[in-house]
C-alpha positions as a printed Julia matrix, in Angstrom:
368×3 Matrix{Float64}:
  28.61    6.15   25.93
  30.91    3.41   24.63
  33.43    3.33   21.82
  30.74    2.65   19.21
  28.69    5.77   20.05
  31.86    7.94   20.16
  32.82    6.63   16.74
  29.29    7.4    15.57
  29.66   11.05   16.64
  32.96   11.38   14.74
  31.43    9.84   11.66
  28.48   12.19   12.05
  30.82   15.13   11.43
  32.24   13.4     8.36
  28.71   12.72    7.2
  27.82   16.39    7.64
  30.71   17.31    5.31
  29.74   14.7     2.74
  26.13   15.89    2.59
  26.84   19.46    1.54
  23.29   20.63    0.99
  22.01   19.56    4.37
  19.49   22.44    4.67
  17.74   21.21    1.56
  16.96   17.96    3.36
  16.25   19.77    6.62
  13.36   21.56    4.95
  11.63   18.25    4.3
   8.9    17.04    6.62
   9.72   14.54    9.4
   7.65   11.94    7.57
   9.77   12.21    4.4
  13.02   12.24    6.38
  11.84    9.13    8.21
  11.21    7.49    4.86
  14.73    8.36    3.7
  16.36    7.11    6.91
  14.35    3.87    6.79
  16.76    2.69    4.07
  19.93    3.16    6.13
  21.41    1.49    9.17
  20.53    2.76   12.67
  24.17    3.71   13.04
  23.96    6.11   10.08
  20.61    7.4    11.34
  22.14    8.24   14.74
  25.11    9.94   13.03
  22.72   12.41   11.37
  22.09   13.93   14.81
  25.44   15.74   14.35
  24.26   17.52   11.19
  22.34   20.32   12.89
  19.88   21.16   15.66
  17.03   20.19   13.29
  18.44   16.65   13.0
  19.42   16.15   16.63
  16.36   14.12   17.66
  14.99   12.99   14.28
  16.42    9.49   14.73
  14.64    9.09   18.09
  11.22    9.21   16.36
  12.0     6.78   13.53
   9.26    4.18   13.01
  11.84    1.89   11.36
  15.16    0.74   12.85
  17.76   -1.38   11.02
  20.71   -2.86   12.92
  23.57   -4.49   10.96
  26.21   -5.6     9.99
  28.89   -4.57   12.58
  31.18   -7.43   11.57
  34.32   -5.82   13.06
  32.78   -4.64   16.34
  32.98   -6.4    19.67
  29.93   -7.87   21.35
  30.19   -5.25   24.09
  30.14   -2.36   21.6
  27.27   -3.88   19.63
  25.21   -4.48   22.77
  25.91   -0.98   24.13
  24.97    0.66   20.84
  21.72   -1.29   20.38
  20.71   -0.73   24.0
  21.57    2.98   23.66
  19.35    3.36   20.59
  16.43    1.39   22.0
  16.5     3.06   25.4
  16.97    6.65   24.13
  14.42    6.67   21.33
  11.15    8.55   21.84
   8.88    5.85   23.29
   5.78    7.89   22.45
   6.64    7.49   18.76
   5.2     4.44   17.03
   7.7     1.73   16.11
   6.41   -0.48   13.3
   9.5    -2.25   11.95
  12.7    -3.66   13.49
  15.57   -5.4    11.67
  18.35   -7.28   13.43
  21.02   -8.17   10.85
  24.13   -8.34   13.01
  26.55  -10.74   11.32
  29.03  -11.09   14.13
  30.38  -14.36   15.54
  30.22  -13.12   19.12
  26.54  -12.15   19.13
  25.0   -14.13   21.96
  21.47  -15.42   22.33
  20.75  -13.02   25.22
  21.08   -9.99   22.9
  18.73  -11.57   20.34
  16.26  -12.36   23.14
  16.33   -8.77   24.38
  15.84   -7.51   20.84
  12.81   -9.75   20.22
  11.36   -8.88   23.64
  11.69   -5.17   22.84
   9.99   -5.68   19.46
   7.04   -7.54   20.96
   6.62   -5.22   23.95
   6.46   -2.22   21.58
   3.87   -3.85   19.29
   6.17   -4.02   16.28
   4.36   -5.16   13.13
   7.39   -6.3    11.11
  10.4    -8.12   12.58
  13.49   -9.33   10.68
  16.11  -11.62   12.21
  19.15  -12.06    9.96
  21.78  -14.24   11.63
  24.88  -16.09   10.46
  24.45  -19.33    8.49
  26.11  -21.32   11.29
  24.18  -19.61   14.07
  22.71  -21.98   16.64
  18.99  -22.82   16.3
  16.81  -20.09   17.74
  13.54  -20.75   19.56
  10.61  -18.35   19.43
   8.3   -20.56   21.46
   8.57  -18.37   24.56
   7.36  -15.26   22.75
   3.81  -14.29   21.9
   2.67  -11.27   19.87
  -0.75  -10.04   18.75
   0.61   -7.12   16.7
   3.23   -8.94   14.58
   2.11   -9.19   10.95
   5.41   -9.97    9.21
   8.27  -12.17   10.42
  11.38  -12.63    8.26
  14.15  -15.15    9.0
  17.52  -15.1     7.24
  19.0   -17.45    6.25
  15.67  -18.82    5.02
  13.95  -21.4     7.19
  14.77  -24.9     5.94
  13.58  -26.91    8.94
  10.76  -26.25   11.39
  10.69  -28.38   14.56
   7.43  -28.73   16.47
   7.53  -30.58   19.78
   4.89  -31.38   22.42
   2.15  -30.06   20.15
  -1.36  -31.46   20.61
  -4.0   -30.53   18.04
  -7.0   -32.09   16.3
  -6.29  -33.91   13.04
  -8.28  -31.25   11.19
  -5.91  -28.42   12.23
  -4.21  -26.66    9.3
  -0.82  -25.2    10.17
  -0.41  -21.86    8.39
   2.39  -19.28    8.79
   1.45  -16.32    6.55
   3.71  -13.93    8.47
   6.9   -15.94    7.85
   8.36  -14.77    4.54
  11.57  -15.01    2.51
  12.34  -11.53    1.14
  13.23  -10.76   -2.48
  16.74   -9.65   -3.36
  17.29   -5.92   -2.87
  20.55   -5.55   -4.8
  20.91   -3.27   -7.79
  24.36   -3.22   -9.4
  25.9    -4.24   -6.04
  24.03   -1.51   -4.16
  21.57   -2.49   -1.43
  18.18   -0.91   -2.16
  14.57   -1.62   -1.32
  13.59   -4.67   -3.39
  10.62   -2.86   -4.93
  13.01   -0.23   -6.36
  15.19   -2.63   -8.39
  12.77   -2.6   -11.33
  12.38    1.18  -11.12
  16.17    1.71  -11.24
  16.38   -0.6   -14.26
  13.72    1.49  -16.02
  15.65    4.7   -15.22
  18.87    3.16  -16.51
  17.13    2.03  -19.7
  15.66    5.45  -20.58
  18.02    7.88  -18.82
  21.46    6.17  -18.53
  23.09    9.59  -18.04
  21.52    9.65  -14.55
  24.31    7.48  -13.13
  27.29    8.53  -15.32
  28.88   10.75  -12.65
  27.42    9.03   -9.6
  30.39    7.85   -7.55
  30.91    7.76   -3.82
  33.31    5.84   -1.6
  30.71    5.39    1.11
  28.58    2.46   -0.06
  25.86    3.07    2.55
  25.5     6.7     1.46
  25.33    5.52   -2.15
  22.47    3.17   -1.25
  20.76    5.96    0.67
  20.93    8.32   -2.34
  19.48    5.65   -4.63
  16.66    4.98   -2.18
  15.96    8.72   -1.88
  15.79    8.93   -5.67
  13.39    5.99   -5.93
  11.22    7.05   -2.99
  10.81   10.57   -4.36
  10.29    9.45   -7.95
   7.88    6.68   -6.99
   5.63    9.24   -5.28
   6.2    11.98   -7.88
   5.0     9.97  -10.89
   1.7     9.09   -9.18
   0.59   12.65   -8.31
  -2.25   14.29  -10.22
  -1.75   17.94  -11.3
  -4.89   18.83   -9.35
  -3.31   17.43   -6.15
  -0.05   19.33   -6.7
   0.62   22.45   -4.63
   3.34   25.04   -4.11
   4.73   23.29   -1.02
   5.2    20.06   -2.96
   6.97   21.89   -5.79
   9.46   23.38   -3.31
   9.98   20.04   -1.52
  10.61   18.08   -4.74
  12.89   20.81   -6.09
  14.97   20.58   -2.88
  15.19   16.79   -3.08
  16.14   16.75   -6.78
  18.67   19.55   -6.24
  20.17   17.56   -3.38
  20.44   14.43   -5.54
  21.97   16.48   -8.37
  24.69   17.66   -5.98
  25.46   14.02   -5.08
  26.27   13.23   -8.73
  22.89   11.92   -9.89
  21.84   13.6   -13.15
  18.12   14.01  -12.58
  17.74   16.87  -15.06
  15.09   14.84  -16.92
  12.78   14.83  -13.91
  13.68   18.43  -13.0
  12.62   19.45  -16.53
   9.29   17.72  -15.95
   8.95   19.51  -12.59
   9.64   22.88  -14.29
   7.04   22.08  -16.93
   4.51   21.09  -14.28
   5.29   24.26  -12.3
   4.67   26.34  -15.45
   1.3    24.62  -15.95
   0.4    24.8   -12.27
   0.95   28.56  -12.11
  -1.53   29.0   -14.98
  -4.2    28.49  -12.36
  -7.07   29.96  -14.35
  -6.76   27.44  -17.2
  -6.08   24.55  -14.84
  -9.01   25.47  -12.61
 -11.31   25.86  -15.62
 -10.29   22.43  -16.9
 -10.71   20.97  -13.42
 -14.17   22.57  -13.19
 -15.12   21.07  -16.57
 -13.81   17.68  -15.45
 -15.92   17.93  -12.3
 -19.0    18.77  -14.37
 -18.21   15.86  -16.68
 -17.96   13.51  -13.7
 -21.26   14.89  -12.34
 -22.87   14.44  -15.78
 -21.55   10.87  -15.98
 -22.96   10.15  -12.53
 -26.33   11.67  -13.46
 -26.38    9.72  -16.73
 -25.63    6.49  -14.88
 -28.44    7.21  -12.42
 -30.9     7.92  -15.27
 -29.8     4.82  -17.15
 -30.34    2.82  -13.97
 -33.83    4.3   -13.67
 -34.53    3.53  -17.35
 -33.35   -0.02  -16.82
 -35.62   -0.32  -13.8
 -38.54    1.06  -15.82
 -37.7    -1.33  -18.67
 -37.69   -4.24  -16.25
 -41.01   -3.12  -14.78
 -42.43   -2.57  -18.31
 -41.27   -6.02  -19.37
 -42.92   -7.43  -16.29
 -46.17   -5.57  -17.07
 -46.08   -6.71  -20.7
 -45.61  -10.3   -19.55
 -48.55   -9.98  -17.17
 -50.69   -8.45  -19.95
 -49.8   -11.32  -22.28
 -50.67  -13.82  -19.53
 -54.03  -12.06  -18.95
 -54.83  -12.08  -22.7
 -53.98  -15.75  -22.94
 -56.13  -16.59  -19.91
 -59.03  -14.53  -21.28
 -58.8   -16.27  -24.63
 -58.79  -19.69  -22.96
 -61.86  -18.77  -20.88
 -63.72  -17.43  -23.92
 -62.97  -20.63  -25.84
 -64.21  -22.69  -22.88
 -67.42  -20.58  -22.69
 -68.13  -21.15  -26.38
 -67.7   -24.88  -25.91
 -70.14  -24.89  -22.96
 -72.76  -22.88  -24.88
 -72.53  -25.41  -27.72
 -73.17  -28.24  -25.27
 -76.21  -26.39  -23.8
 -77.62  -25.71  -27.28
 -77.33  -29.39  -28.19
 -79.12  -30.36  -24.97
 -81.86  -27.67  -24.8
 -81.94  -25.93  -28.16
 -81.43  -22.27  -29.01
 -84.07  -21.08  -26.53
 -82.26  -22.86  -23.76
 -79.03  -21.11  -24.73
 -80.77  -17.7   -24.74
 -82.34  -18.31  -21.33
 -78.95  -19.44  -19.86
 -77.13  -16.33  -21.06
 -80.04  -13.9   -20.61
 -83.21  -13.82  -18.5
 -85.79  -16.57  -18.06
 -88.55  -14.33  -19.49
 -86.75  -13.48  -22.7
 -88.96  -13.9   -25.82
 -92.01  -14.58  -23.57
 -93.65  -11.28  -24.58
 -93.32   -9.23  -27.73
 -90.86   -6.34  -27.75
 -92.3    -2.89  -27.06
């Protein structure tokens, strides 16, 4: 491999020394390691292959790949490295996100074309192109993708040229996939933009977390912060009933690893210890969970009965309305009958009324 890959192997050994508690991370699942490595550059991800046998091929299955900045590298080294990563990754593994943030004056259009072609041919869902401010205009008109859901251009798009386009006057041009990302800087460290607020909240309540957090490697520093936020963001949303022994061990390893990197996370470790103490009192927890389940069942049953009562009430109201209508109609008919009998009596007398409402032979013979 070229100079860039050789340099990556050397830095991998340095990286192995810097991350002293490597087996703690090695015990994590591939999915969690992928999440951690999604916040670092592809170069750093490849360097982790030198950590141990466990890490040798982890980078080849990453669903996220970030390339940048490589400002001091030659075009040949950049091209060789990117081609090496793309050609040697596990092609059976899903690739959902690609970022090309190579700020280098010698990056040529052919490399960008190859990168975009690779992204589209591998059904990437999110593609980021971050080029220099003075980079020549780039055309995407020759590319077509059915899988792409998110397309990010940096610097932000200021002008969009459309040429030789024929469409009805009613056509609405809409580009929901083209977005301008939020800032992802926290105290000069590059982190996931959604973690900036979380880090501010940690700093506000637990400022001691960062008192002894110092590292010369800025990328490693960003990686540690992203590991902290990723772990904490998941940790605070877990219910005690969903917690298990495996998760306790995994979180303890992660927090221990962060502690060794200078991050004072004793406040969250104390909460983990407290949760572990509660979790191991299984009888009480299970009893409470059983009661909660019965309560939920009772609530469901009550809602069903209330629904039935409401249905009965609606039907009863309907019946009462129909009864009232029948009473009103009966009263109207009885009033009308009385009026007709009065008319008959005036015309034919009382005998005529009796004959009309009775039999024609009424009163003809004496009663027996």
